C-alpha positions as CSV (number, residue, x, y, z in Angstrom):
1,M,48.5,-38.3,2.9
2,S,51.8,-37.8,1.1
3,L,55.5,-38.0,1.6
4,E,56.3,-34.5,0.8
5,G,58.3,-34.1,4.0
6,L,61.0,-36.1,2.4
7,F,61.7,-33.6,-0.2
8,D,63.6,-31.6,2.3
9,L,66.3,-34.3,2.4
10,I,67.2,-33.7,-1.3
11,T,67.0,-29.9,-1.6
12,P,70.2,-29.2,0.2
13,A,72.2,-31.4,-2.2
14,Q,74.6,-29.5,-4.6
15,S,73.9,-31.8,-7.5
16,Y,70.1,-31.2,-7.0
17,K,70.6,-27.6,-7.0
18,E,72.6,-27.6,-10.1
19,T,70.0,-29.8,-11.9
20,L,67.2,-27.3,-10.8
21,G,69.3,-24.4,-12.1
22,A,69.8,-26.0,-15.4
23,L,66.1,-26.8,-15.8
24,R,65.2,-23.3,-14.9
25,D,67.5,-22.1,-17.6
26,D,65.7,-24.4,-19.9
27,S,68.6,-26.6,-20.4
28,V,68.3,-30.3,-21.3
29,V,69.2,-32.4,-18.3
30,S,70.0,-36.1,-18.3
31,L,69.9,-38.0,-14.9
32,L,71.1,-41.5,-14.2
33,L,68.9,-42.7,-11.3
34,P,68.0,-46.0,-9.8
35,D,64.4,-46.9,-10.7
36,N,63.4,-46.5,-7.0
37,A,64.7,-42.9,-6.9
38,K,63.0,-41.6,-10.0
39,P,59.5,-40.9,-8.5
40,Y,61.1,-39.1,-5.5
41,V,63.4,-37.0,-7.7
42,L,60.8,-36.2,-10.2
43,S,58.3,-35.3,-7.7
44,S,60.7,-33.1,-5.9
45,V,61.8,-31.4,-9.2
46,W,58.2,-30.8,-10.2
47,R,57.4,-29.2,-6.8
48,D,60.5,-26.9,-6.9
49,L,60.2,-25.8,-10.5
50,T,56.6,-25.0,-10.2
51,K,56.2,-25.8,-13.9
52,P,54.5,-28.5,-15.7
53,C,56.4,-31.4,-16.5
54,L,56.1,-34.2,-18.9
55,V,57.5,-37.7,-18.2
56,V,57.4,-40.5,-21.0
57,C,58.1,-44.0,-20.1
58,P,58.9,-46.8,-22.5
59,R,56.2,-49.2,-21.3
60,T,52.7,-48.7,-20.0
61,E,53.5,-50.7,-16.8
62,D,56.4,-48.4,-16.1
63,A,54.1,-45.4,-16.4
64,R,51.6,-47.0,-14.0
65,V,54.2,-47.8,-11.4
66,L,55.7,-44.2,-11.7
67,Y,52.4,-42.6,-11.5
68,E,51.5,-44.4,-8.3
69,A,54.7,-43.6,-6.8
70,M,54.6,-40.0,-7.6
71,V,51.0,-39.7,-6.3
72,A,52.4,-41.3,-3.0
73,Y,55.2,-38.6,-2.7
74,S,53.2,-35.5,-4.0
75,G,49.8,-36.3,-2.5
76,D,46.3,-37.0,-4.0
77,D,45.7,-33.4,-4.8
78,A,48.8,-33.0,-6.9
79,P,48.2,-32.6,-10.6
80,V,49.9,-36.0,-11.5
81,Y,47.9,-37.7,-14.3
82,P,47.9,-41.3,-15.1
83,V,48.9,-42.7,-18.4
84,S,46.3,-42.6,-21.1
85,Y,45.9,-45.5,-23.7
């Protein structure tokens, strides 16, 4: 089970469209997001870009929490890989 249906809430937002456009043009994008929004936005961006994405976290625990949340949004069959030590 996933929360993919929630992605439809973000896709109409102009700022989201601009972010996707910049990423599709291979531009560097910097986003200031609340911690709770990061897995939702990253999962949605990954889905809409249809390109591999790499996310680096400063701490192992941050990576674990982000991984678990991204799997919840994207589903168990999404190619989201956990942190490796």
